[in-house]
N, CA, C and O atoms as a GROMACS GRO file, in nm:
protein
  580
    1UNK      N    1   0.779  -4.737  -5.501
    1UNK     CA    2   0.658  -4.708  -5.518
    1UNK      C    3   0.587  -4.598  -5.408
    1UNK      O    4   0.577  -4.621  -5.287
    2UNK      N    5   0.550  -4.502  -5.461
    2UNK     CA    6   0.482  -4.390  -5.336
    2UNK      C    7   0.341  -4.416  -5.370
    2UNK      O    8   0.296  -4.406  -5.484
    3UNK      N    9   0.265  -4.452  -5.253
    3UNK     CA   10   0.132  -4.492  -5.237
    3UNK      C   11   0.060  -4.360  -5.182
    3UNK      O   12   0.095  -4.312  -5.075
    4UNK      N   13  -0.043  -4.304  -5.260
    4UNK     CA   14  -0.122  -4.184  -5.213
    4UNK      C   15  -0.262  -4.228  -5.229
    4UNK      O   16  -0.297  -4.295  -5.326
    5UNK      N   17  -0.349  -4.188  -5.129
    5UNK     CA   18  -0.476  -4.226  -5.135
    5UNK      C   19  -0.508  -4.369  -5.071
    5UNK      O   20  -0.426  -4.441  -5.014
    6UNK      N   21  -0.661  -4.397  -5.094
    6UNK     CA   22  -0.700  -4.524  -5.033
    6UNK      C   23  -0.765  -4.616  -5.159
    6UNK      O   24  -0.806  -4.573  -5.267
    7UNK      N   25  -0.764  -4.739  -5.118
    7UNK     CA   26  -0.794  -4.844  -5.215
    7UNK      C   27  -0.948  -4.831  -5.201
    7UNK      O   28  -1.002  -4.784  -5.101
    8UNK      N   29  -1.022  -4.881  -5.321
    8UNK     CA   30  -1.166  -4.904  -5.311
    8UNK      C   31  -1.220  -4.984  -5.196
    8UNK      O   32  -1.323  -4.954  -5.136
    9UNK      N   33  -1.132  -5.102  -5.164
    9UNK     CA   34  -1.184  -5.165  -5.057
    9UNK      C   35  -1.171  -5.118  -4.933
    9UNK      O   36  -1.244  -5.167  -4.847
   10UNK      N   37  -1.079  -5.014  -4.898
   10UNK     CA   38  -1.061  -4.938  -4.768
   10UNK      C   39  -1.179  -4.838  -4.779
   10UNK      O   40  -1.247  -4.825  -4.676
   11UNK      N   41  -1.210  -4.773  -4.875
   11UNK     CA   42  -1.328  -4.671  -4.899
   11UNK      C   43  -1.456  -4.762  -4.861
   11UNK      O   44  -1.528  -4.712  -4.774
   12UNK      N   45  -1.493  -4.878  -4.909
   12UNK     CA   46  -1.604  -4.947  -4.897
   12UNK      C   47  -1.627  -4.983  -4.761
   12UNK      O   48  -1.736  -4.971  -4.706
   13UNK      N   49  -1.492  -5.042  -4.689
   13UNK     CA   50  -1.522  -5.087  -4.547
   13UNK      C   51  -1.542  -4.959  -4.465
   13UNK      O   52  -1.626  -4.969  -4.375
   14UNK      N   53  -1.490  -4.860  -4.478
   14UNK     CA   54  -1.498  -4.735  -4.389
   14UNK      C   55  -1.642  -4.675  -4.426
   14UNK      O   56  -1.705  -4.623  -4.334
   15UNK      N   57  -1.694  -4.679  -4.545
   15UNK     CA   58  -1.844  -4.622  -4.545
   15UNK      C   59  -1.938  -4.730  -4.486
   15UNK      O   60  -2.036  -4.689  -4.424
   16UNK      N   61  -1.920  -4.851  -4.499
   16UNK     CA   62  -1.981  -4.950  -4.405
   16UNK      C   63  -1.986  -4.927  -4.289
   16UNK      O   64  -2.097  -4.912  -4.236
   17UNK      N   65  -1.878  -4.917  -4.220
   17UNK     CA   66  -1.873  -4.883  -4.084
   17UNK      C   67  -1.940  -4.762  -4.048
   17UNK      O   68  -2.015  -4.768  -3.950
   18UNK      N   69  -1.928  -4.660  -4.107
   18UNK     CA   70  -1.972  -4.523  -4.091
   18UNK      C   71  -2.150  -4.549  -4.089
   18UNK      O   72  -2.222  -4.490  -4.009
   19UNK      N   73  -2.194  -4.637  -4.180
   19UNK     CA   74  -2.328  -4.633  -4.197
   19UNK      C   75  -2.415  -4.699  -4.079
   19UNK      O   76  -2.527  -4.675  -4.035
   20UNK      N   77  -2.308  -4.799  -4.043
   20UNK     CA   78  -2.364  -4.898  -3.900
   20UNK      C   79  -2.344  -4.780  -3.790
   20UNK      O   80  -2.439  -4.766  -3.712
   21UNK      N   81  -2.267  -4.720  -3.779
   21UNK     CA   82  -2.246  -4.623  -3.660
   21UNK      C   83  -2.376  -4.527  -3.671
   21UNK      O   84  -2.457  -4.512  -3.579
   22UNK      N   85  -2.384  -4.471  -3.784
   22UNK     CA   86  -2.488  -4.365  -3.799
   22UNK      C   87  -2.633  -4.423  -3.778
   22UNK      O   88  -2.726  -4.374  -3.713
   23UNK      N   89  -2.628  -4.537  -3.846
   23UNK     CA   90  -2.790  -4.586  -3.804
   23UNK      C   91  -2.812  -4.645  -3.659
   23UNK      O   92  -2.924  -4.653  -3.607
   24UNK      N   93  -2.707  -4.682  -3.603
   24UNK     CA   94  -2.742  -4.724  -3.436
   24UNK      C   95  -2.750  -4.586  -3.361
   24UNK      O   96  -2.822  -4.581  -3.260
   25UNK      N   97  -2.685  -4.476  -3.401
   25UNK     CA   98  -2.701  -4.377  -3.314
   25UNK      C   99  -2.827  -4.323  -3.365
   25UNK      O  100  -2.891  -4.267  -3.275
   26UNK      N  101  -2.876  -4.320  -3.463
   26UNK     CA  102  -3.028  -4.258  -3.524
   26UNK      C  103  -3.129  -4.361  -3.424
   26UNK      O  104  -3.213  -4.312  -3.348
   27UNK      N  105  -3.110  -4.493  -3.435
   27UNK     CA  106  -3.184  -4.576  -3.362
   27UNK      C  107  -3.216  -4.547  -3.200
   27UNK      O  108  -3.324  -4.550  -3.139
   28UNK      N  109  -3.083  -4.520  -3.154
   28UNK     CA  110  -3.065  -4.487  -3.000
   28UNK      C  111  -3.133  -4.372  -2.952
   28UNK      O  112  -3.185  -4.361  -2.840
   29UNK      N  113  -3.130  -4.266  -3.065
   29UNK     CA  114  -3.179  -4.135  -3.024
   29UNK      C  115  -3.336  -4.141  -3.051
   29UNK      O  116  -3.412  -4.064  -2.993
   30UNK      N  117  -3.377  -4.232  -3.140
   30UNK     CA  118  -3.524  -4.232  -3.167
   30UNK      C  119  -3.609  -4.309  -3.090
   30UNK      O  120  -3.728  -4.283  -3.078
   31UNK      N  121  -3.550  -4.408  -3.032
   31UNK     CA  122  -3.616  -4.487  -2.933
   31UNK      C  123  -3.694  -4.416  -2.813
   31UNK      O  124  -3.812  -4.443  -2.790
   32UNK      N  125  -3.622  -4.323  -2.736
   32UNK     CA  126  -3.698  -4.235  -2.638
   32UNK      C  127  -3.798  -4.157  -2.679
   32UNK      O  128  -3.895  -4.131  -2.608
   33UNK      N  129  -3.779  -4.110  -2.808
   33UNK     CA  130  -3.865  -4.026  -2.871
   33UNK      C  131  -4.006  -4.089  -2.893
   33UNK      O  132  -4.112  -4.027  -2.888
   34UNK      N  133  -3.989  -4.238  -2.919
   34UNK     CA  134  -4.110  -4.310  -2.949
   34UNK      C  135  -4.197  -4.337  -2.827
   34UNK      O  136  -4.320  -4.328  -2.824
   35UNK      N  137  -4.111  -4.376  -2.720
   35UNK     CA  138  -4.171  -4.388  -2.582
   35UNK      C  139  -4.233  -4.243  -2.534
   35UNK      O  140  -4.343  -4.244  -2.479
   36UNK      N  141  -4.174  -4.140  -2.550
   36UNK     CA  142  -4.225  -4.012  -2.510
   36UNK      C  143  -4.362  -3.992  -2.589
   36UNK      O  144  -4.464  -3.958  -2.529
   37UNK      N  145  -4.362  -4.014  -2.717
   37UNK     CA  146  -4.453  -3.990  -2.787
   37UNK      C  147  -4.603  -4.071  -2.718
   37UNK      O  148  -4.710  -4.017  -2.691
   38UNK      N  149  -4.566  -4.200  -2.704
   38UNK     CA  150  -4.681  -4.300  -2.656
   38UNK      C  151  -4.704  -4.234  -2.512
   38UNK      O  152  -4.824  -4.220  -2.491
   39UNK      N  153  -4.637  -4.197  -2.425
   39UNK     CA  154  -4.660  -4.169  -2.307
   39UNK      C  155  -4.743  -4.037  -2.314
   39UNK      O  156  -4.837  -4.034  -2.234
   40UNK      N  157  -4.727  -3.930  -2.391
   40UNK     CA  158  -4.805  -3.835  -2.423
   40UNK      C  159  -4.943  -3.849  -2.466
   40UNK      O  160  -5.040  -3.789  -2.420
   41UNK      N  161  -4.942  -3.935  -2.562
   41UNK     CA  162  -5.073  -3.991  -2.626
   41UNK      C  163  -5.176  -4.044  -2.505
   41UNK      O  164  -5.294  -4.013  -2.497
   42UNK      N  165  -5.102  -4.133  -2.411
   42UNK     CA  166  -5.172  -4.187  -2.317
   42UNK      C  167  -5.229  -4.069  -2.214
   42UNK      O  168  -5.346  -4.061  -2.175
   43UNK      N  169  -5.130  -3.986  -2.180
   43UNK     CA  170  -5.176  -3.870  -2.083
   43UNK      C  171  -5.279  -3.802  -2.157
   43UNK      O  172  -5.374  -3.772  -2.086
   44UNK      N  173  -5.288  -3.771  -2.271
   44UNK     CA  174  -5.396  -3.705  -2.337
   44UNK      C  175  -5.523  -3.769  -2.348
   44UNK      O  176  -5.628  -3.706  -2.362
   45UNK      N  177  -5.516  -3.893  -2.341
   45UNK     CA  178  -5.638  -3.990  -2.357
   45UNK      C  179  -5.695  -3.983  -2.205
   45UNK      O  180  -5.816  -3.966  -2.190
   46UNK      N  181  -5.615  -3.996  -2.101
   46UNK     CA  182  -5.655  -4.005  -1.964
   46UNK      C  183  -5.715  -3.851  -1.921
   46UNK      O  184  -5.791  -3.837  -1.825
   47UNK      N  185  -5.672  -3.748  -2.001
   47UNK     CA  186  -5.712  -3.624  -1.954
   47UNK      C  187  -5.863  -3.617  -2.006
   47UNK      O  188  -5.956  -3.582  -1.933
   48UNK      N  189  -5.878  -3.659  -2.149
   48UNK     CA  190  -6.013  -3.659  -2.217
   48UNK      C  191  -6.114  -3.737  -2.122
   48UNK      O  192  -6.227  -3.692  -2.102
   49UNK      N  193  -6.068  -3.855  -2.064
   49UNK     CA  194  -6.156  -3.957  -2.011
   49UNK      C  195  -6.191  -3.886  -1.842
   49UNK      O  196  -6.298  -3.896  -1.782
   50UNK      N  197  -6.091  -3.829  -1.806
   50UNK     CA  198  -6.102  -3.762  -1.665
   50UNK      C  199  -6.212  -3.648  -1.681
   50UNK      O  200  -6.309  -3.647  -1.606
   51UNK      N  201  -6.196  -3.561  -1.771
   51UNK     CA  202  -6.276  -3.432  -1.793
   51UNK      C  203  -6.428  -3.493  -1.830
   51UNK      O  204  -6.532  -3.463  -1.771
   52UNK      N  205  -6.414  -3.581  -1.936
   52UNK     CA  206  -6.568  -3.609  -1.981
   52UNK      C  207  -6.627  -3.681  -1.869
   52UNK      O  208  -6.739  -3.649  -1.831
   53UNK      N  209  -6.560  -3.779  -1.810
   53UNK     CA  210  -6.642  -3.863  -1.690
   53UNK      C  211  -6.697  -3.750  -1.597
   53UNK      O  212  -6.817  -3.740  -1.570
   54UNK      N  213  -6.608  -3.670  -1.555
   54UNK     CA  214  -6.656  -3.558  -1.445
   54UNK      C  215  -6.765  -3.501  -1.491
   54UNK      O  216  -6.861  -3.495  -1.414
   55UNK      N  217  -6.775  -3.456  -1.597
   55UNK     CA  218  -6.906  -3.375  -1.648
   55UNK      C  219  -7.018  -3.462  -1.640
   55UNK      O  220  -7.115  -3.427  -1.572
   56UNK      N  221  -7.018  -3.589  -1.711
   56UNK     CA  222  -7.131  -3.682  -1.698
   56UNK      C  223  -7.173  -3.720  -1.551
   56UNK      O  224  -7.290  -3.720  -1.513
   57UNK      N  225  -7.076  -3.748  -1.480
   57UNK     CA  226  -7.100  -3.789  -1.336
   57UNK      C  227  -7.165  -3.679  -1.269
   57UNK      O  228  -7.258  -3.702  -1.192
   58UNK      N  229  -7.128  -3.573  -1.289
   58UNK     CA  230  -7.193  -3.429  -1.210
   58UNK      C  231  -7.343  -3.439  -1.273
   58UNK      O  232  -7.436  -3.443  -1.192
   59UNK      N  233  -7.366  -3.442  -1.376
   59UNK     CA  234  -7.504  -3.444  -1.427
   59UNK      C  235  -7.589  -3.565  -1.386
   59UNK      O  236  -7.708  -3.554  -1.360
   60UNK      N  237  -7.533  -3.660  -1.382
   60UNK     CA  238  -7.598  -3.787  -1.332
   60UNK      C  239  -7.629  -3.772  -1.177
   60UNK      O  240  -7.737  -3.814  -1.134
   61UNK      N  241  -7.541  -3.717  -1.099
   61UNK     CA  242  -7.569  -3.686  -0.938
   61UNK      C  243  -7.677  -3.601  -0.937
   61UNK      O  244  -7.766  -3.632  -0.858
   62UNK      N  245  -7.695  -3.489  -1.013
   62UNK     CA  246  -7.800  -3.391  -0.984
   62UNK      C  247  -7.931  -3.425  -1.070
   62UNK      O  248  -8.024  -3.345  -1.060
   63UNK      N  249  -7.947  -3.539  -1.155
   63UNK     CA  250  -8.051  -3.570  -1.218
   63UNK      C  251  -8.173  -3.621  -1.135
   63UNK      O  252  -8.153  -3.686  -1.033
   64UNK      N  253  -8.291  -3.596  -1.176
   64UNK     CA  254  -8.413  -3.634  -1.103
   64UNK      C  255  -8.498  -3.744  -1.216
   64UNK      O  256  -8.600  -3.802  -1.181
   65UNK      N  257  -8.458  -3.754  -1.305
   65UNK     CA  258  -8.493  -3.849  -1.406
   65UNK      C  259  -8.396  -3.907  -1.488
   65UNK      O  260  -8.314  -3.829  -1.535
   66UNK      N  261  -8.386  -4.039  -1.521
   66UNK     CA  262  -8.280  -4.091  -1.613
   66UNK      C  263  -8.347  -4.190  -1.694
   66UNK      O  264  -8.432  -4.271  -1.656
   67UNK      N  265  -8.293  -4.172  -1.823
   67UNK     CA  266  -8.334  -4.269  -1.917
   67UNK      C  267  -8.230  -4.322  -2.023
   67UNK      O  268  -8.169  -4.223  -2.064
   68UNK      N  269  -8.193  -4.417  -2.074
   68UNK     CA  270  -8.116  -4.463  -2.163
   68UNK      C  271  -8.202  -4.505  -2.287
   68UNK      O  272  -8.294  -4.587  -2.281
   69UNK      N  273  -8.158  -4.437  -2.406
   69UNK     CA  274  -8.210  -4.496  -2.526
   69UNK      C  275  -8.118  -4.546  -2.640
   69UNK      O  276  -7.997  -4.562  -2.625
   70UNK      N  277  -8.185  -4.569  -2.756
   70UNK     CA  278  -8.113  -4.640  -2.848
   70UNK      C  279  -8.027  -4.755  -2.824
   70UNK      O  280  -7.929  -4.771  -2.897
   71UNK      N  281  -8.051  -4.834  -2.734
   71UNK     CA  282  -7.957  -4.934  -2.693
   71UNK      C  283  -7.847  -4.906  -2.623
   71UNK      O  284  -7.743  -4.972  -2.631
   72UNK      N  285  -7.866  -4.796  -2.542
   72UNK     CA  286  -7.743  -4.770  -2.464
   72UNK      C  287  -7.670  -4.657  -2.536
   72UNK      O  288  -7.577  -4.604  -2.476
   73UNK      N  289  -7.702  -4.615  -2.653
   73UNK     CA  290  -7.610  -4.497  -2.704
   73UNK      C  291  -7.641  -4.367  -2.684
   73UNK      O  292  -7.562  -4.280  -2.722
   74UNK      N  293  -7.761  -4.333  -2.618
   74UNK     CA  294  -7.810  -4.196  -2.568
   74UNK      C  295  -7.845  -4.185  -2.429
   74UNK      O  296  -7.935  -4.259  -2.390
   75UNK      N  297  -7.790  -4.107  -2.346
   75UNK     CA  298  -7.829  -4.093  -2.208
   75UNK      C  299  -7.901  -3.970  -2.207
   75UNK      O  300  -7.853  -3.871  -2.261
   76UNK      N  301  -8.034  -3.967  -2.141
   76UNK     CA  302  -8.113  -3.846  -2.129
   76UNK      C  303  -8.136  -3.827  -1.981
   76UNK      O  304  -8.172  -3.925  -1.916
   77UNK      N  305  -8.120  -3.722  -1.927
   77UNK     CA  306  -8.139  -3.696  -1.777
   77UNK      C  307  -8.232  -3.556  -1.778
   77UNK      O  308  -8.232  -3.473  -1.869
   78UNK      N  309  -8.300  -3.551  -1.671
   78UNK     CA  310  -8.372  -3.417  -1.643
   78UNK      C  311  -8.299  -3.372  -1.514
   78UNK      O  312  -8.298  -3.453  -1.422
   79UNK      N  313  -8.246  -3.267  -1.498
   79UNK     CA  314  -8.185  -3.209  -1.366
   79UNK      C  315  -8.296  -3.148  -1.290
   79UNK      O  316  -8.413  -3.138  -1.329
   80UNK      N  317  -8.238  -3.100  -1.153
   80UNK     CA  318  -8.336  -3.054  -1.080
   80UNK      C  319  -8.407  -2.911  -1.107
   80UNK      O  320  -8.501  -2.867  -1.041
   81UNK      N  321  -8.345  -2.848  -1.218
   81UNK     CA  322  -8.407  -2.744  -1.280
   81UNK      C  323  -8.505  -2.761  -1.389
   81UNK      O  324  -8.547  -2.668  -1.458
   82UNK      N  325  -8.547  -2.911  -1.401
   82UNK     CA  326  -8.611  -2.941  -1.505
   82UNK      C  327  -8.591  -2.937  -1.646
   82UNK      O  328  -8.675  -2.943  -1.735
   83UNK      N  329  -8.442  -2.923  -1.656
   83UNK     CA  330  -8.370  -2.893  -1.799
   83UNK      C  331  -8.346  -3.047  -1.846
   83UNK      O  332  -8.320  -3.132  -1.760
   84UNK      N  333  -8.355  -3.080  -1.978
   84UNK     CA  334  -8.295  -3.230  -2.033
   84UNK      C  335  -8.160  -3.190  -2.071
   84UNK      O  336  -8.122  -3.085  -2.123
   85UNK      N  337  -8.092  -3.301  -2.032
   85UNK     CA  338  -7.961  -3.312  -2.069
   85UNK      C  339  -7.928  -3.445  -2.149
   85UNK      O  340  -7.963  -3.556  -2.108
   86UNK      N  341  -7.875  -3.429  -2.236
   86UNK     CA  342  -7.858  -3.553  -2.331
   86UNK      C  343  -7.714  -3.575  -2.384
   86UNK      O  344  -7.644  -3.480  -2.418
   87UNK      N  345  -7.674  -3.698  -2.390
   87UNK     CA  346  -7.533  -3.719  -2.411
   87UNK      C  347  -7.539  -3.823  -2.513
   87UNK      O  348  -7.617  -3.918  -2.507
   88UNK      N  349  -7.452  -3.804  -2.608
   88UNK     CA  350  -7.447  -3.900  -2.737
   88UNK      C  351  -7.324  -3.880  -2.822
   88UNK      O  352  -7.276  -3.769  -2.845
   89UNK      N  353  -7.278  -3.990  -2.865
   89UNK     CA  354  -7.139  -3.985  -2.943
   89UNK      C  355  -7.177  -3.965  -3.090
   89UNK      O  356  -7.252  -4.038  -3.156
   90UNK      N  357  -7.111  -3.852  -3.130
   90UNK     CA  358  -7.139  -3.804  -3.280
   90UNK      C  359  -7.010  -3.794  -3.368
   90UNK      O  360  -6.935  -3.697  -3.357
   91UNK      N  361  -6.989  -3.882  -3.442
   91UNK     CA  362  -6.876  -3.861  -3.525
   91UNK      C  363  -6.735  -3.855  -3.468
   91UNK      O  364  -6.638  -3.797  -3.519
   92UNK      N  365  -6.739  -3.930  -3.343
   92UNK     CA  366  -6.600  -3.965  -3.248
   92UNK      C  367  -6.595  -3.826  -3.157
   92UNK      O  368  -6.489  -3.792  -3.104
   93UNK      N  369  -6.702  -3.756  -3.143
   93UNK     CA  370  -6.714  -3.651  -3.026
   93UNK      C  371  -6.838  -3.668  -2.959
   93UNK      O  372  -6.944  -3.697  -3.015
   94UNK      N  373  -6.819  -3.647  -2.828
   94UNK     CA  374  -6.947  -3.645  -2.728
   94UNK      C  375  -7.011  -3.530  -2.731
   94UNK      O  376  -6.953  -3.428  -2.697
   95UNK      N  377  -7.137  -3.529  -2.770
   95UNK     CA  378  -7.213  -3.415  -2.783
   95UNK      C  379  -7.307  -3.407  -2.648
   95UNK      O  380  -7.381  -3.499  -2.611
   96UNK      N  381  -7.293  -3.284  -2.581
   96UNK     CA  382  -7.389  -3.266  -2.455
   96UNK      C  383  -7.511  -3.160  -2.499
   96UNK      O  384  -7.482  -3.041  -2.511
   97UNK      N  385  -7.609  -3.192  -2.515
   97UNK     CA  386  -7.737  -3.109  -2.526
   97UNK      C  387  -7.785  -3.074  -2.418
   97UNK      O  388  -7.811  -3.165  -2.339
   98UNK      N  389  -7.813  -2.931  -2.375
   98UNK     CA  390  -7.890  -2.888  -2.255
   98UNK      C  391  -7.979  -2.790  -2.293
   98UNK      O  392  -7.939  -2.679  -2.329
   99UNK      N  393  -8.121  -2.826  -2.286
   99UNK     CA  394  -8.209  -2.707  -2.337
   99UNK      C  395  -8.206  -2.718  -2.501
   99UNK      O  396  -8.210  -2.819  -2.572
  100UNK      N  397  -8.198  -2.579  -2.534
  100UNK     CA  398  -8.181  -2.568  -2.677
  100UNK      C  399  -8.050  -2.573  -2.737
  100UNK      O  400  -8.032  -2.589  -2.857
  101UNK      N  401  -7.931  -2.556  -2.625
  101UNK     CA  402  -7.812  -2.557  -2.689
  101UNK      C  403  -7.730  -2.683  -2.664
  101UNK      O  404  -7.756  -2.754  -2.567
  102UNK      N  405  -7.624  -2.716  -2.756
  102UNK     CA  406  -7.546  -2.826  -2.758
  102UNK      C  407  -7.379  -2.765  -2.773
  102UNK      O  408  -7.339  -2.663  -2.829
  103UNK      N  409  -7.316  -2.857  -2.710
  103UNK     CA  410  -7.157  -2.844  -2.713
  103UNK      C  411  -7.091  -2.973  -2.707
  103UNK      O  412  -7.149  -3.064  -2.647
  104UNK      N  413  -6.975  -2.994  -2.762
  104UNK     CA  414  -6.889  -3.096  -2.735
  104UNK      C  415  -6.797  -3.106  -2.649
  104UNK      O  416  -6.707  -3.022  -2.644
  105UNK      N  417  -6.804  -3.199  -2.576
  105UNK     CA  418  -6.710  -3.215  -2.461
  105UNK      C  419  -6.543  -3.256  -2.519
  105UNK      O  420  -6.439  -3.233  -2.458
  106UNK      N  421  -6.557  -3.316  -2.638
  106UNK     CA  422  -6.432  -3.364  -2.692
  106UNK      C  423  -6.405  -3.286  -2.844
  106UNK      O  424  -6.474  -3.195  -2.891
  107UNK      N  425  -6.306  -3.338  -2.894
  107UNK     CA  426  -6.278  -3.270  -3.040
  107UNK      C  427  -6.185  -3.374  -3.097
  107UNK      O  428  -6.118  -3.450  -3.028
  108UNK      N  429  -6.186  -3.369  -3.245
  108UNK     CA  430  -6.088  -3.419  -3.307
  108UNK      C  431  -6.090  -3.587  -3.325
  108UNK      O  432  -5.991  -3.656  -3.350
  109UNK      N  433  -6.217  -3.631  -3.308
  109UNK     CA  434  -6.249  -3.768  -3.310
  109UNK      C  435  -6.180  -3.853  -3.202
  109UNK      O  436  -6.125  -3.957  -3.237
  110UNK      N  437  -6.181  -3.812  -3.060
  110UNK     CA  438  -6.098  -3.865  -2.971
  110UNK      C  439  -6.165  -3.996  -2.915
  110UNK      O  440  -6.092  -4.084  -2.870
  111UNK      N  441  -6.294  -4.012  -2.917
  111UNK     CA  442  -6.344  -4.118  -2.859
  111UNK      C  443  -6.405  -4.205  -2.949
  111UNK      O  444  -6.463  -4.160  -3.048
  112UNK      N  445  -6.398  -4.350  -2.920
  112UNK     CA  446  -6.452  -4.470  -2.999
  112UNK      C  447  -6.562  -4.527  -2.944
  112UNK      O  448  -6.638  -4.600  -3.009
  113UNK      N  449  -6.580  -4.499  -2.822
  113UNK     CA  450  -6.700  -4.570  -2.766
  113UNK      C  451  -6.767  -4.489  -2.649
  113UNK      O  452  -6.699  -4.432  -2.563
  114UNK      N  453  -6.893  -4.489  -2.650
  114UNK     CA  454  -6.969  -4.412  -2.537
  114UNK      C  455  -7.108  -4.510  -2.549
  114UNK      O  456  -7.184  -4.511  -2.646
  115UNK      N  457  -7.121  -4.593  -2.425
  115UNK     CA  458  -7.233  -4.679  -2.392
  115UNK      C  459  -7.266  -4.635  -2.253
  115UNK      O  460  -7.184  -4.602  -2.168
  116UNK      N  461  -7.416  -4.639  -2.239
  116UNK     CA  462  -7.478  -4.614  -2.101
  116UNK      C  463  -7.569  -4.746  -2.070
  116UNK      O  464  -7.614  -4.824  -2.155
  117UNK      N  465  -7.582  -4.752  -1.952
  117UNK     CA  466  -7.679  -4.857  -1.899
  117UNK      C  467  -7.746  -4.806  -1.786
  117UNK      O  468  -7.681  -4.758  -1.693
  118UNK      N  469  -7.873  -4.811  -1.784
  118UNK     CA  470  -7.952  -4.781  -1.658
  118UNK      C  471  -7.969  -4.908  -1.578
  118UNK      O  472  -8.042  -4.999  -1.619
  119UNK      N  473  -7.905  -4.914  -1.470
  119UNK     CA  474  -7.916  -5.036  -1.366
  119UNK      C  475  -8.025  -5.012  -1.272
  119UNK      O  476  -8.043  -5.101  -1.188
  120UNK      N  477  -8.112  -4.899  -1.268
  120UNK     CA  478  -8.216  -4.902  -1.174
  120UNK      C  479  -8.193  -4.828  -1.047
  120UNK      O  480  -8.079  -4.826  -1.001
  121UNK      N  481  -8.277  -4.775  -0.994
  121UNK     CA  482  -8.255  -4.687  -0.858
  121UNK      C  483  -8.155  -4.594  -0.880
  121UNK      O  484  -8.063  -4.591  -0.799
  122UNK      N  485  -8.155  -4.500  -0.995
  122UNK     CA  486  -8.076  -4.387  -1.018
  122UNK      C  487  -7.935  -4.437  -1.027
  122UNK      O  488  -7.847  -4.351  -1.023
  123UNK      N  489  -7.896  -4.577  -1.039
  123UNK     CA  490  -7.745  -4.588  -1.076
  123UNK      C  491  -7.749  -4.627  -1.240
  123UNK      O  492  -7.825  -4.710  -1.290
  124UNK      N  493  -7.647  -4.544  -1.311
  124UNK     CA  494  -7.618  -4.538  -1.431
  124UNK      C  495  -7.475  -4.602  -1.438
  124UNK      O  496  -7.390  -4.565  -1.358
  125UNK      N  497  -7.449  -4.696  -1.532
  125UNK     CA  498  -7.309  -4.743  -1.576
  125UNK      C  499  -7.286  -4.682  -1.705
  125UNK      O  500  -7.377  -4.659  -1.786
  126UNK      N  501  -7.177  -4.660  -1.722
  126UNK     CA  502  -7.127  -4.592  -1.878
  126UNK      C  503  -6.979  -4.639  -1.916
  126UNK      O  504  -6.893  -4.654  -1.829
  127UNK      N  505  -6.962  -4.658  -2.022
  127UNK     CA  506  -6.825  -4.714  -2.082
  127UNK      C  507  -6.778  -4.593  -2.172
  127UNK      O  508  -6.855  -4.537  -2.250
  128UNK      N  509  -6.649  -4.556  -2.157
  128UNK     CA  510  -6.602  -4.464  -2.240
  128UNK      C  511  -6.460  -4.538  -2.298
  128UNK      O  512  -6.379  -4.595  -2.225
  129UNK      N  513  -6.449  -4.522  -2.444
  129UNK     CA  514  -6.352  -4.582  -2.506
  129UNK      C  515  -6.275  -4.474  -2.577
  129UNK      O  516  -6.342  -4.405  -2.653
  130UNK      N  517  -6.146  -4.446  -2.566
  130UNK     CA  518  -6.074  -4.345  -2.607
  130UNK      C  519  -5.964  -4.412  -2.716
  130UNK      O  520  -5.942  -4.533  -2.720
  131UNK      N  521  -5.900  -4.313  -2.806
  131UNK     CA  522  -5.828  -4.331  -2.910
  131UNK      C  523  -5.707  -4.436  -2.864
  131UNK      O  524  -5.653  -4.504  -2.952
  132UNK      N  525  -5.676  -4.445  -2.760
  132UNK     CA  526  -5.559  -4.542  -2.715
  132UNK      C  527  -5.611  -4.692  -2.717
  132UNK      O  528  -5.540  -4.784  -2.679
  133UNK      N  529  -5.736  -4.709  -2.764
  133UNK     CA  530  -5.803  -4.849  -2.753
  133UNK      C  531  -5.792  -4.891  -2.602
  133UNK      O  532  -5.735  -4.994  -2.566
  134UNK      N  533  -5.841  -4.816  -2.530
  134UNK     CA  534  -5.872  -4.834  -2.380
  134UNK      C  535  -6.001  -4.814  -2.355
  134UNK      O  536  -6.050  -4.715  -2.409
  135UNK      N  537  -6.081  -4.889  -2.278
  135UNK     CA  538  -6.211  -4.864  -2.230
  135UNK      C  539  -6.216  -4.859  -2.081
  135UNK      O  540  -6.164  -4.942  -2.007
  136UNK      N  541  -6.293  -4.741  -2.037
  136UNK     CA  542  -6.303  -4.722  -1.886
  136UNK      C  543  -6.449  -4.735  -1.872
  136UNK      O  544  -6.531  -4.693  -1.954
  137UNK      N  545  -6.475  -4.793  -1.767
  137UNK     CA  546  -6.609  -4.830  -1.689
  137UNK      C  547  -6.642  -4.738  -1.569
  137UNK      O  548  -6.560  -4.732  -1.478
  138UNK      N  549  -6.758  -4.663  -1.562
  138UNK     CA  550  -6.777  -4.590  -1.456
  138UNK      C  551  -6.945  -4.624  -1.415
  138UNK      O  552  -7.039  -4.652  -1.489
  139UNK      N  553  -6.940  -4.609  -1.270
  139UNK     CA  554  -7.079  -4.614  -1.215
  139UNK      C  555  -7.096  -4.496  -1.141
  139UNK      O  556  -7.002  -4.439  -1.086
  140UNK      N  557  -7.231  -4.449  -1.137
  140UNK     CA  558  -7.268  -4.326  -1.062
  140UNK      C  559  -7.417  -4.315  -1.040
  140UNK      O  560  -7.510  -4.340  -1.117
  141UNK      N  561  -7.416  -4.278  -0.936
  141UNK     CA  562  -7.575  -4.286  -0.860
  141UNK      C  563  -7.622  -4.149  -0.874
  141UNK      O  564  -7.536  -4.061  -0.878
  142UNK      N  565  -7.748  -4.117  -0.882
  142UNK     CA  566  -7.827  -4.004  -0.868
  142UNK      C  567  -7.850  -3.978  -0.727
  142UNK      O  568  -7.905  -4.062  -0.656
  143UNK      N  569  -7.806  -3.848  -0.678
  143UNK     CA  570  -7.877  -3.831  -0.521
  143UNK      C  571  -8.007  -3.810  -0.509
  143UNK      O  572  -8.062  -3.812  -0.400
  144UNK      N  573  -8.070  -3.789  -0.623
  144UNK     CA  574  -8.218  -3.742  -0.600
  144UNK      C  575  -8.319  -3.859  -0.636
  144UNK      O  576  -8.441  -3.844  -0.641
  145UNK      N  577  -8.249  -3.983  -0.661
  145UNK     CA  578  -8.346  -4.097  -0.712
  145UNK      C  579  -8.336  -4.206  -0.601
  145UNK      O  580  -8.400  -4.311  -0.611
   0.00000   0.00000   0.00000
């Protein structure tokens, strides 16, 4: 008898082996991508924290009057030019108001937490929580108080 082709069992075994190899290959290729995405998200969060904290600390450094309002949710500073500067969290974005204008230091709801604490003698503590579920704490003293 002349045999041509494959039996059903041979086809099923080869398809099963092929699917196992294919899924393993996909998993091996996807794992570095997941780690890379996590790394990129953390670096973006650190960049937000670095830039926002730098601006807030610069303004605290120059302040001649400091007050914390609304249970620590708003920081109001008076700078050496007698301009009022106000920081608060609005819809996941940090708003900085100076004089009659306001701008956002962040975008796309990147910040989960912004709290201030007036520790006296020109010392201000603040916490900044970013979308990576990490909270960063800072202390800054005004040079003018």
